[in-house]
PANUNU-440284 format. One line per 8 residues: number of its first residue (from 1); their letters; for each residue x, y, z of C-alpha. Coordinates in pm, whole numbers, plus 50000, padded with zeros to 5 digits. Each point is the difference from the previous one (the first is absolute). Example, Ala and Ser with C-alpha at 12.3 -4.5 7.8 and 13.67 -1.06 7.14 Angstrom:
residues 2
1 = AS = 51230:49550:50780 | 50137:50344:49934
***
This chain:
residues 127
1 = XXXXXXXX = 08399:73023:81957 | 50348:49870:50004 | 50281:50273:49959 | 50152:49885:49648 | 50385:50094:50079 | 50001:49737:50232 | 49724:49799:50034 | 49875:50082:50305
9 = XXXXXXXX = 49680:50057:50121 | 49956:50394:50196 | 49982:49920:50392 | 49650:50182:50077 | 50019:49922:50371 | 49986:50274:50259 | 50094:49924:50350 | 50023:50285:50232
17 = XXXXXXXX = 49984:50050:50360 | 49913:50346:50204 | 50125:50116:50351 | 49785:50274:50067 | 50040:50187:50287 | 49774:50272:50109 | 50207:50199:50242 | 50330:49994:50132
25 = XXXXXXXX = 50043:49713:50228 | 49634:49834:49918 | 50024:49631:49943 | 49916:50027:49668 | 49787:49757:49700 | 50130:49758:49761 | 49824:49940:49693 | 50046:49794:49717
33 = XXXXXXXX = 49925:50038:49654 | 50050:49702:49765 | 49877:49969:49601 | 50083:49808:49703 | 49863:50072:49682 | 49810:50298:50076 | 49796:49827:50312 | 50094:50014:50384
41 = XXXXXXXX = 50029:49717:50172 | 49803:49880:50289 | 50280:50023:50204 | 49969:50358:50017 | 49947:50179:50307 | 49966:50360:49878 | 49627:50108:50081 | 49930:50039:49592
49 = XXXXXXXX = 50272:49845:49858 | 49822:50045:49592 | 50013:50414:50087 | 50356:49893:50156 | 50130:49829:49636 | 49829:50239:49818 | 50230:50275:50140 | 50257:49795:49996
57 = XXXXXXXX = 49944:49887:49649 | 49995:50407:49895 | 50278:50165:50166 | 50187:49739:50151 | 50259:49973:49714 | 50043:50361:49981 | 50012:50059:50422 | 50156:49675:50060
65 = XXXXXXXX = 50327:50079:49738 | 49989:50382:49953 | 50179:50155:49698 | 50315:50164:50021 | 49969:50388:49966 | 50012:50302:50209 | 49848:50009:50346 | 49609:50126:50023
73 = XXXXXXXX = 49909:50318:50164 | 49782:49881:50274 | 49791:50209:50219 | 50049:50064:50340 | 49697:49837:50131 | 49982:49684:50270 | 49777:49759:49976 | 50013:49781:50266
81 = XXXXXXXX = 50260:49777:50189 | 49879:49685:49887 | 50275:49792:49843 | 49998:49745:49749 | 50274:49755:49853 | 49945:49793:49759 | 50222:49650:49905 | 49926:49743:49797
89 = XXXXXXXX = 49984:49928:49581 | 49759:50206:49709 | 50077:49803:49687 | 50335:49838:50033 | 50152:50278:50213 | 50064:50073:50298 | 49823:50315:50173 | 50195:50172:50316
97 = XXXXXXXX = 49793:50307:50070 | 49905:50239:50302 | 49697:50208:49953 | 49913:50271:50300 | 49802:50303:49924 | 50255:50302:50067 | 49973:50245:49714 | 49772:50031:49708
105 = XXXXXXXX = 50210:49718:49748 | 50006:49769:50296 | 49590:50031:50048 | 49966:50003:49619 | 50219:49625:50031 | 49764:49871:50315 | 49641:50137:49803 | 50113:49817:49655
113 = XXXXXXXX = 50033:49634:50236 | 49728:50076:50277 | 49824:49662:49960 | 50334:49846:50074 | 50069:50206:50326 | 49600:49822:50156 | 49848:50161:50210 | 50248:50264:50178
121 = XXXXXXX = 49852:50317:50064 | 50135:50211:49762 | 50092:49716:49731 | 49667:50130:49765 | 50178:50333:49920 | 49871:50199:50283 | 50177:50312:50092
***
């Protein structure tokens, strides 16, 4: 489907690199998620590309590009030392996002995109 005002087609590609560390000083892991038109590319290296793509399709817009507003009130809980840096493109928009498990809000963001972070301890939402 094209954009009637510009005659262009919307960009349906997703290309995200995830740099995941499980603890400070850990060499970490790198995963890739590539997809076009809702189909994971065989070059994807996340453990479950279909689940990662489903999570990104469902939550990516809100998490990668949050709307301005008052700062959230977050519970003071610690979910672990894991950190994930996500860079790339999401439907034609640049993504540069940092995820951690340092409070309730960050844990919720982590859980929403857990399949994108692979099999790291805590990546499935355990607290």
